[in-house]
N, C-alpha and C positions, 0 to 999 in steps of 0.2 A: 711268794704271794699266796694268800688264801682267798676263798670265795667272797668273804665280806669286804676285804680290801678292794678286790676287783669291782664290786658293785658300787663302791664309793667314788670311783674314778669318773672323769668326764668321758663322754662317748668317743672323743678323738683319741684319747690315751688307750681306752679299751680296744678300739679298732687297731691301733698300732701293735698292741700285745697279741691280739687274736690273730692278725695276719702273719705274724712272725712265728708264733708258737702253737697255734691251734691245730688240732688234728680232727678232720671231718669224721663224724660218726653216722649221722642220719638226718633226715629232714621230713617235715610234714607240712601240710597246708591246712589252715583253719579259716573258715568263713569265706573261702575263695578269695581272700584279700591278702593274707600273710603267709609267707613261707617261713617257717621256723626251723632253723638249722642248728643242730646240736653238735658241739665240738668238745673234745677233751682238751683241757688246758691245765698244765701242771698237774696238781692232785685234785682237780675238780672239773666240773662240766659247765659250759656256758651255752646259752641260747642266743642266736642272732635273729632278730625280727626283721625280715625283708618284706617291704610293701611291694606286692606284685604289680599293682596298678601304676605307681609312680616310680618304680624301680629304685627305691632308696632304702637304705638300712635305717630303721627308725629307733631301734633299741638293742641293747645287749645286756644280758644279766647272767650272773652265775647262779646255778641251782644250789640253794642253801638248805632246803628241807624237803621232806617227803611229799608235801603238797605240790612242789614244783615239778615232780615227776608224773603227776596224774595224767597228763596228756599222752604220755608214752606208755603208760600201763595198759591202756585200752588195746594196744596193738600187740602186746605180749601174750602168747598162749602157753600156758603151763600144763 
C-alpha cells in the first residue's frame, strides 16, 4: 500500500490498518482542540486527528507532500 491508496480508503478501513500496523512517532496539539498523532505505516507516515473535546478520531491522512510536514518543521532545530 502507498500513501495515495491509504488516503482513498474510508475512515473505518484506515483505522483497521492503522491500529494493526502503525508505529507511534510523535504528537502535537493545535488550537487546543486537536491532538495530531503521527505514525509510521509501511513506507509512509500518517496523521490521526483526535478531537480532544469530544474524544473522537475525526480524520486520518497519509502525508503525501512536503507541505504536509510543515507543522512538524517548526519543532525541528537544525
